[in-house]
C-alpha positions, 0 to 999 in steps of 0.5 A: 805845602803850606809850610812852604807857602808861610815862608815866602817873605811876602804873601803875594808871592804865590799869587804873582807866580800863578799870573807869570805861569799863565803868561808863560803859558800864553808865550807858548801858545803863541809860538804854536800858533804862529808856527801854524800859521806860517807852516800853512802858507808854506814858510820855511822856519829858519834858525839864523846865527846869533853871533854875526858880523853885520849890524843890519840896522847900521845904528852902532847899537851892538853888543861886541863878542869877546873872550875870557879864555886864558892859556896854561900860563894864565895869560889871554889867548891869542891869534897864534902870531906871538901877540896876545890878543883879547879878540877870539875871532880875526875880525869883530863879531857881534850879538845880532840885532836882527836876522833879517840879511840872513833871512834875505839870503835864503829868500832867492832859494826859498819864496818866503821864510820866517824865524822867531829868535833872540835879538839884542840891542845896546840901547841906552833907552831905559823905558818900559818899552826897551830891553837888551835881549829880546824875541823878534818875529821876522819874515822875508817874501818874494813880492813886488807890493808893499801892501802884500806885506802889510796884509801878511801881518794883519793876517798873522796877527788875527790868526794868532788871536783867534787862536789864543781865543780858542784856549783858556788863556784869555780867562785863565789870564784874567783871573790871574791877574785878578788875584795878583792885582786884587781886581775883580775878574769880571772887569779884568776879563772884560778889559782884556777882551776889548783890547783882543777884539780890537786887533780883529778889527777889519781893514786896518787904517794905512796912511803915509807919514806925510799924511800922518805929520800933516794930521798931527801938525793940523791937531795942534793948530786947531788945538785938539792935541798938544805935544811935548815934541812939536810933530816935523818931517825929520824928527820921526813920530815920537811915542806921544805921536803914535798913541794920537794916531792910533786913537784918533786916526785908527780910532783904537785899532791898529794903523800902518804908518808907510812911506817914512823918510829915507834919511831916518830909515836903514840903507837897505830900504827900497825908494818909494815910487813915484806915487808916494814921494811927498810932493812939498819935500826934497826928502825922498821916502822909502817903501816901508811900514810901521805898525802902531797899537792903540794905548802901546807903541810901535809893534812891527816894523817892515820894508821892501828890500833894495834888490838892485846892487848899484842903488844898495851900495849908493845907500850904504855909502849915504848913510857912512856904512863900510861895504867891507863887512857886508860884501856877502850882502852886496853879493846877493845882489850882484849874482841875481836878486828878486823883488822881495820884502819883510818885517819884523814884529817884536814878540815880547811887546805884542804879548805885553799888549795882549796881556796889558802889561805896561813893562816889557821887562815882565814879559820877556822873562816873567818870574 
């Protein structure tokens, strides 16, 4: 064994391997505790398709599926009409960007469903927070209240942290990270413990997007903060804004920001009730939320879903989305629907936060 260790080009490699082994075990433990949480709440776990004709987010950031299959003559296989065609299917198919639409199809039969499955985004964002392939936890439930969805998210994350604390993961993670980074185990452990405790704080703050923008603008005017991107209604929240909100408003705890402008959100979101519509803006809002983690970024996004067929069709047209590939989704409303909502959680981002790893690439497939 000793001779094999000497063959490593870097003496750090065994230490890094030990650290990544703990990350893999934490990933497995997290899957177990999340599955137990949803099972206790009588959720049905589903395995949605990976190949789909739907672009759930409507942003066009999809990977198109093609084949390199060839016939005996070495020609690309066609559709049987004498033409050579590079497409395997009769219409374009993509790697899924979200399982949401398919989960919604089941929520009519089951009151609550969930999945933890791979997701693919063709985003040209070379940042520590983005990868092309990642795992996302998604859930859909019958409800009329956005607060019910946020309550579920809070309960889920707290339960996960309590579950991980009941194992040796935290201590093992601190020890392995300390060896890999040459940091004392006690300082690494205290840092991770504080990070986990933040997620266990009761009653995470909730504020509307309008309130968040006003607080950001006030902070700039009073000199309390300066940003590279000026906070404005139409521009959305940038990472620097999200970090400020979690730090200054959440005081280190997670923060929900709710009711974003409809213009910057996907087509399927239900409009906010009148009491949450902005008073001084012509832009309508939708019943949605983002969960912001301190020192990190948005980690969960959720909303109430538009369940009225005529309103959904109008929203699709407003977003210039062709209904042709989503007829089945519209049919779910045409032939009877129920008020419902759901969320998507970036599983790799959450694990990265728990392990205090900034680059999601080091979490998605740790080697």
